[in-house]
MARLOVO-180609 format. One line per field, with one value per residue (C-alpha): z, x, y. Coordinates in Angstrom, 2 decimals, decimal comma, m for minus. Example, Ala and Ser with C-alpha at 12.3 -4.5 7.8 and 13.67 -1.06 7.14 Angstrom:
MARLOVO-180609
c3	7,80_7,14
c1	12,30_13,67
c2	m4,50_m1,06
//
This chain:
MARLOVO-180609
c3	11,77_8,83_5,98_2,50_1,10_m1,27_m0,92_0,07_1,56_5,48_6,77_9,94_11,81_14,92_17,45_17,84_15,46_15,39_12,22_10,63_10,77_7,11_6,61_6,42_8,95_10,75_14,27_16,83_17,28_15,08_16,13_14,04_11,31_8,67_7,99_4,94_4,71_2,36_3,60_2,33_3,54_0,03_m3,71_m5,23_m5,11_m8,32_m9,12_m9,93_m6,30_m5,04_m7,31_m5,79_m2,72_m3,26_m4,43_m1,52_0,90_m0,62_m0,89_2,74_4,27_2,69_3,21_6,73_9,10_11,98_10,20_12,71_10,17_11,68_10,94_9,22_5,87_4,66_1,77_0,28_m1,55_m2,09_m5,79_m6,58_m9,81_m11,61_m10,68_m6,98_m6,33_m5,25_m2,33_m0,44_m0,02_2,42_5,17_5,68_9,08_7,57_8,53_6,88_3,39_1,79_m1,82_m2,99_m4,87_m5,95_m9,25_m11,68_m10,17_m11,66_m11,19_m13,70_m11,03_m7,58_m6,82_m4,13_m1,99_m1,25_1,01_3,29_5,17_7,83_5,52_6,70_4,88_1,33_m1,10_m4,27_m5,12_m8,77_m9,09_m12,75_m12,73_m16,40_m17,41_m14,39_m14,97_m12,13_m9,36_m7,34_m7,26_m5,83_m3,20_m2,61_m1,06_1,79_4,29_6,85_4,33_5,37_3,20_m0,42_m2,33_m5,75_m7,49_m10,27_m11,21_m15,06_m14,09_m16,89_m15,33_m12,17_m13,23_m12,77_m11,50_m7,80_m7,02_m3,46_m1,28_1,11_2,27_4,31_6,44_3,62_4,67_2,43_m1,76_m3,45_m7,17_m8,36_m11,53_m13,08_m16,47_m16,40_m18,93_m18,30_m16,61_m12,99_m12,00_m12,95_m10,87_m7,97_m5,00_m4,93_m2,21_0,19_3,05_4,83_3,12_4,69_1,96_m1,86_m4,03_m7,78_m8,97_m12,67_m13,08_m16,47_m15,76_m16,63_m16,73_m13,67_m10,18_m9,29_m6,48_m4,50_m3,35_m1,22_0,87_1,52_4,83_6,49_3,60_4,97_2,04_m1,32_m4,11_m7,86_m10,95_m14,65_m18,00_m20,05_m22,88_m24,56_m23,77_m20,08_m18,43_m15,14_m14,10_m10,64_m11,42_m8,87_m7,17_m5,65_m4,15_m2,87_m1,36_1,27_3,03_3,35_6,76_8,12_4,66_5,77_2,22_m1,06_m4,09_m7,48_m9,40_m12,51_m16,02_m15,00_m17,36_m14,10_m14,86_m12,86_m10,41_m6,59_m4,18_m0,41_m0,92_0,46_3,97_4,84_4,81_8,30_8,93_5,75_6,38_2,84_m0,47_m3,90_m6,74_m9,32_m12,91_m13,54_m14,86_m11,86_m10,89_m7,27_m6,08_m2,79_m0,96_0,55_3,79_3,61_6,51_6,01_8,20_8,21_8,96_6,29_6,41_2,53_m0,27_m3,61_m5,99_m8,85_m12,23_m10,50_m11,31_m7,79_m9,03_m9,51_m5,67_m3,39_m1,81_1,61_3,12_3,60_6,53_8,83_7,84_10,47_10,83_7,07_6,11_2,29_m0,09_m3,90_m5,81_m9,08_m12,26_m10,60_m12,35_m9,40_m10,17_m6,98_m4,19_m1,32_1,38_4,86_6,83_4,62_6,93_10,29_8,98_7,07_9,63_9,68_6,07_5,16_1,34_m0,93_m4,56_m5,84_m9,24_m12,81_m11,54_m11,66_m8,01_m8,27_m5,71_m3,10_m0,79_2,94_5,16_7,68_5,77_8,31_10,70_8,48_8,70_4,79_3,75_0,17_m1,85_m5,45_m6,81_m10,54_m13,16_m11,54_m11,40_m8,05_m7,67_m5,23_m3,21_m1,66_2,28_5,04_4,60_6,72_9,07_7,52_3,86_1,65_m1,98_m3,45_m7,05_m7,55_m11,30_m14,06_m11,82_m11,68_m8,41_m8,62_m6,94_m5,26_m2,88_0,84_2,41_4,52_2,69_5,96_4,89_6,02_4,88_1,48_m0,81_m4,15_m5,03_m8,36_m8,92_m13,00_m15,07_m12,92_m12,79_m10,02_m10,13_m8,18_m6,56_m5,34_m1,16_0,68_2,88_m0,27_1,33_4,64_2,01_2,83_1,36_m1,78_m4,42_m7,30_m7,79_m10,73_m11,04_m14,90_m16,99_m14,29_m14,12_m11,46_m11,61_m10,89_m9,70_m7,06_m3,84_m3,26_m0,14_m1,83_m1,19_m4,12_m2,87_m2,68_m5,77_m9,11_m10,94_m11,32_m13,91
c1	m48,92_m51,19_m50,81_m52,33_m54,59_m52,44_m49,70_m46,12_m45,48_m45,92_m46,61_m45,52_m46,29_m44,60_m43,88_m40,02_m38,88_m35,22_m33,56_m30,02_m28,33_m27,43_m24,33_m25,73_m28,83_m30,08_m29,72_m32,47_m35,40_m37,06_m40,62_m43,47_m41,36_m42,96_m40,99_m42,17_m40,36_m40,70_m42,30_m40,42_m42,26_m43,98_m43,02_m41,25_m43,88_m45,57_m44,22_m47,98_m48,69_m45,87_m47,48_m50,89_m49,55_m47,48_m50,90_m52,63_m50,09_m50,46_m53,78_m54,59_m51,70_m51,32_m55,14_m55,94_m55,19_m54,13_m51,31_m48,92_m46,09_m44,68_m41,14_m39,71_m40,54_m37,99_m38,93_m35,59_m34,98_m38,59_m39,28_m41,91_m42,64_m44,50_m44,29_m43,60_m46,88_m47,15_m49,07_m46,02_m45,88_m48,99_m46,56_m45,48_m44,06_m41,44_m37,58_m36,56_m37,50_m35,88_m37,07_m34,11_m32,83_m36,60_m36,92_m38,61_m39,65_m39,91_m40,79_m41,33_m41,74_m40,55_m42,57_m44,20_m41,02_m41,47_m44,51_m41,88_m40,45_m38,56_m37,01_m33,68_m32,89_m33,94_m32,53_m34,34_m31,33_m31,98_m34,95_m35,14_m35,59_m34,27_m36,98_m36,45_m34,15_m35,25_m34,14_m31,80_m34,53_m36,67_m34,76_m33,37_m37,03_m36,36_m34,05_m33,75_m32,26_m28,84_m28,68_m29,43_m28,80_m29,88_m27,19_m27,97_m31,36_m30,46_m29,91_m28,35_m27,07_m25,99_m25,02_m28,22_m28,11_m29,52_m29,66_m29,93_m29,18_m31,74_m30,51_m27,34_m27,54_m26,97_m24,11_m24,04_m24,64_m24,19_m24,47_m22,70_m23,38_m25,11_m23,66_m23,64_m21,02_m20,25_m17,68_m17,26_m17,07_m20,28_m21,81_m24,33_m22,93_m19,65_m20,60_m22,23_m19,53_m21,65_m20,77_m18,84_m19,37_m19,35_m19,65_m19,31_m18,09_m18,86_m20,39_m18,07_m17,57_m14,39_m12,09_m10,59_m11,69_m13,17_m11,15_m14,51_m13,50_m11,01_m14,08_m15,45_m13,46_m16,05_m15,54_m14,46_m15,46_m14,65_m15,09_m14,98_m14,43_m15,40_m15,52_m12,32_m12,84_m10,48_m12,44_m13,18_m9,91_m9,72_m6,73_m5,42_m3,53_m5,37_m7,22_m3,53_m3,54_m7,22_m7,20_m4,41_m7,21_m9,43_m8,03_m10,98_m10,79_m10,29_m11,26_m9,90_m10,94_m9,93_m10,10_m10,35_m10,86_m10,55_m7,35_m6,55_m3,08_m0,85_2,14_1,46_4,26_4,30_1,00_m0,79_0,83_m2,19_m4,30_m3,46_m6,59_m6,74_m7,18_m8,14_m6,29_m7,55_m5,61_m5,80_m5,70_m4,53_m1,67_m0,60_3,09_3,73_7,24_8,15_11,70_13,11_13,06_9,27_7,35_3,45_1,31_m1,38_m1,48_m3,52_m5,28_m5,83_m3,65_m4,60_m2,22_m2,32_m0,36_0,51_4,04_5,65_9,09_11,65_12,75_10,52_8,21_10,13_7,27_5,16_7,86_5,86_2,41_2,72_m0,96_m1,76_m3,81_m4,20_m1,41_m1,63_1,34_1,30_2,23_4,24_7,53_9,52_13,09_14,50_14,81_12,28_13,84_15,45_12,16_9,86_8,90_8,73_6,97_4,60_3,96_0,37_m0,51_m3,20_m3,01_m0,28_0,08_3,42_2,83_3,88_7,32_10,89_11,86_15,00_16,93_15,72_12,66_13,07_13,94_11,62_8,52_7,01_6,36_4,09_0,31_m0,31_m3,29_m2,99_0,26_0,97_4,37_4,01_5,77_9,04_12,44_13,15_15,30_16,52_14,21_10,78_11,24_9,32_5,62_3,06_1,06_m2,00_m1,17_m4,10_m3,43_0,52_1,10_4,67_4,74_7,01_9,76_13,43_13,11_15,15_16,36_14,16_11,32_11,83_10,67_8,46_6,63_4,99_1,23_m0,82_m4,21_m2,89_m5,67_m3,82_m0,49_0,53_4,31_4,07_7,14_10,01_13,39_12,42_13,88_13,82_10,80_7,56_8,11_5,96_4,95_2,45_0,59_m0,58_m2,37_m5,62_m7,48_m5,51_m8,01_m5,50_m2,02_m0,08_3,20_3,71_6,59_9,19_11,68_10,42_11,03_8,70_5,06_3,34_3,58_1,24_m0,12_m1,43_m4,81_m6,78_m10,79_m10,74_m8,31_m10,33_m7,09_m3,60_m1,39
c2	m18,05_m18,68_m20,84_m19,85_m22,79_m24,87_m22,42_m23,31_m20,22_m19,78_m16,38_m15,09_m11,82_m11,44_m8,25_m9,71_m12,17_m13,24_m12,81_m12,76_m9,42_m8,10_m5,82_m2,21_m3,01_m0,21_m0,75_m1,36_m3,80_m5,94_m4,85_m5,31_m7,63_m9,38_m12,38_m14,55_m18,04_m21,09_m24,24_m27,00_m30,04_m30,43_m30,13_m27,02_m24,24_m22,87_m19,23_m18,59_m19,10_m16,88_m13,88_m14,73_m14,68_m11,49_m9,74_m10,76_m9,45_m5,91_m5,94_m7,11_m5,32_m2,15_m1,10_m1,71_1,24_m0,67_m2,48_m4,29_m3,75_m0,57_m0,54_m3,88_m5,50_m8,35_m9,98_m11,05_m14,17_m14,71_m15,77_m13,13_m12,18_m9,14_m5,36_m4,06_m2,79_1,16_0,20_m0,11_3,61_3,24_1,67_5,34_4,18_1,77_2,11_m1,18_m2,37_m5,17_m6,62_m7,78_m11,15_m11,91_m13,95_m11,50_m8,19_m4,87_m1,35_1,30_4,13_4,77_7,89_5,65_5,70_9,36_8,38_6,51_9,56_7,26_4,86_4,28_0,83_0,10_m2,77_m3,59_m5,71_m7,22_m5,83_m4,41_m0,46_m0,25_2,24_4,77_7,31_9,90_7,37_9,65_12,32_9,83_8,45_12,18_12,51_10,30_12,24_9,67_6,96_5,46_2,60_2,12_m0,89_m0,83_m3,12_m5,29_m3,19_m2,56_1,24_3,06_6,20_7,92_11,16_13,07_16,48_17,03_21,09_20,07_16,96_16,35_12,42_13,83_10,92_8,42_5,92_3,25_2,81_m0,05_0,25_m2,76_m4,58_m1,55_m0,28_3,24_3,87_7,69_9,80_8,53_12,13_13,16_10,95_12,80_10,95_12,48_15,42_13,06_13,71_11,12_8,12_5,23_2,52_2,98_0,12_0,48_m2,88_m3,67_m0,22_0,43_4,02_5,77_8,86_10,93_10,29_13,73_16,33_15,72_12,11_13,82_15,07_11,79_11,69_9,12_6,82_2,87_0,94_1,96_m0,56_0,03_m2,15_m1,79_m3,79_m4,04_m1,50_0,73_3,90_2,77_3,42_4,89_7,38_7,41_10,53_12,64_9,65_8,48_12,24_12,23_8,80_10,23_12,33_9,00_8,08_6,12_3,90_m0,04_m1,51_m0,17_m2,30_m0,87_m4,44_m6,12_m4,83_m1,21_m1,04_1,17_3,05_5,40_5,37_4,77_5,53_6,04_8,60_6,01_7,14_8,66_5,76_4,39_2,57_m0,05_m3,26_m4,82_m3,43_m4,73_m3,56_m6,37_m6,81_m3,45_m1,48_0,22_0,67_0,34_2,12_2,56_2,78_m0,57_1,12_2,34_1,55_1,76_3,12_0,42_m3,20_m5,16_m8,03_m8,71_m7,66_m8,31_m6,93_m9,50_m8,23_m4,70_m4,11_m4,35_m5,82_m6,21_m6,54_m8,54_m5,96_m5,56_m3,73_m6,88_m7,66_m5,22_m7,19_m9,47_m9,83_m10,44_m13,63_m12,95_m12,00_m12,16_m10,64_m12,93_m11,64_m8,76_m8,32_m9,87_m10,92_m11,88_m14,17_m15,09_m12,79_m14,33_m12,86_m14,42_m17,34_m15,24_m12,22_m13,79_m16,62_m15,92_m15,87_m18,71_m17,79_m16,73_m16,33_m15,58_m17,47_m15,92_m13,98_m14,54_m15,94_m17,49_m19,63_m22,24_m22,32_m21,43_m24,28_m23,12_m23,15_m26,04_m22,87_m21,13_m20,94_m21,42_m23,45_m22,61_m21,71_m20,77_m20,82_m21,88_m20,57_m18,89_m20,00_m21,84_m24,43_m26,78_m29,02_m29,05_m28,54_m29,58_m27,96_m26,33_m28,92_m27,12_m26,75_m28,29_m26,69_m26,68_m25,67_m25,37_m26,38_m24,83_m24,15_m25,87_m27,88_m31,35_m34,36_m37,04_m36,11_m35,64_m38,97_m36,59_m33,54_m32,76_m31,24_m34,38_m32,70_m31,87_m32,21_m30,87_m31,48_m30,14_m30,75_m30,94_m29,50_m29,80_m31,96_m34,27_m37,66_m40,90_m42,59_m41,47_m41,65_m44,35_m41,41_m40,20_m43,33_m40,86_m38,22_m39,58_m36,30_m36,18_m35,15_m34,14_m35,62_m34,15_m35,38_m35,25_m33,87_m34,88_m37,49_m39,90_m43,68_m46,74_m46,79_m45,29_m47,14_m50,20_m48,59_m45,50_m44,78_m43,39_m43,42_m39,48_m39,11_m37,44_m36,88_m38,56_m37,26
//
C-alpha cells in the first residue's frame, strides 16, 4: 500500500483483492486487480489532486514492462477529470476495464481499445464520448468482448454500418441515457445473436422493431424507453410477433414515454421464462380471454396506463408468486374478484389507483403480505376491513367509503395513512394511539367528529391534515 504525499487517495495493488461483484462482471478470479479507494480520514479531496494522481497512474503503470495488472483495472466512481489517456492500450492483457461514474472524464478517440484484444468487460458509463461517431467500429475490433457499457456517454447514433461482426461473444449492451433519435431498426446490434441483455432506456429511438429481433433467442433482458415526442412513436405491430420467439426472456421493459401503441393478446404465450414485465405509460391495449392461463410466473408487473379493462384481469390469479403489481389507470370497471386476497397473498406492492373499482374491499385482506397499497380515485364503497399486518403505506383517498372507522385497523407499522375525500363519520378510534411510526396522516374532506385521542403520539408525524 502506498499513500501519495498530500493526497487523499489510497493506492492498493494486490494479487487477490476481494471486491463487490457487479452485474455483467466476467467470471474468474480478480488476480492482479488494481483498486483505487478514497481515504476519508481527512477533509474533502481536491479535484486537482485526483487529476495529478490520474496522470501519475498512467505514466507509471502504463509504461513499465513488468506491470502487475494483468487482468483487472477498476476505477469506477473516482472523481477523475480530463481525457482518458490512450496509454491504457498498453495494458494488453486486460480482461476487465471499468472507468465508469467519474466526475468529468472524456475521450476524443477510442482507437487504443483495439490494443486490448483480451478485453471481456468494458464500462465507460458517464464518460463523455460525444465527439466519437465510429465507436461501434472500434469495439468491433475486440473479439473477446462480452460486456459493453457505454450508458450516459452523450453518444449520438447507433446506426453505423458494420460489414462484419467480429465480437460474436458480446452478451450485454448498455446504451441507456444516450440520445440517438433515429429509427430503432437501423441499429447495428440486431444481428448479435449472442445477446442476453440489451438496455436502450431513454435513447429517443422510434419506428418499427426490426424482424431481426426474432433471432435474439438468447435474450434475457430487454429494456427500451424513449423521450415523449410526436415523431418518436414506437409500434408494437411486428414486435409482438417477434417477441414470442424469445423463449429465454426474463425481463421485458418497454416503459414510459415511448407512446408505444398496439394490441397485446395471447401472443405472449411464447415468453415462458418471463419474470418481470414493464409496459407502463404507453397506449397499449391488452386483450386476453377470461380463461387465459399465462405460461409465465411473474415477480413484477408494471402495466400502468395500459388499457387492460373493463374487467379485472383474471389471469393474475395464476401469478401466485408475484410481489409487485401496478395496474393503475387501466380502465378497469369492475369489482375486486373473490380470489383477490388468496391468489395475491404474496403481493407486497399493489397499485390499482385511477380505475373505477366498485363494491367493497375484501374482508380477509389481513392475510395478505401487502406493505404498500394504493387504491385512490376509484368508486370503492363500504368500510375499511382489517388491514395486512405488514402494511406501512395506504392511500385510499377519493373513494366513497363511509361509516365510522373500525376500532382496530390492524397494520401496526403504518407510516402513511391517507383517507381524504371519503364519507367517513364518527370519531377517530383510540387504536390510532398504537401507530407509533405514523409519518403522514390525512383525514381531510371527511365527516369526522371530535378531536384526535389524547394518547395520540405525534413525535414522528410530519403532516397532519
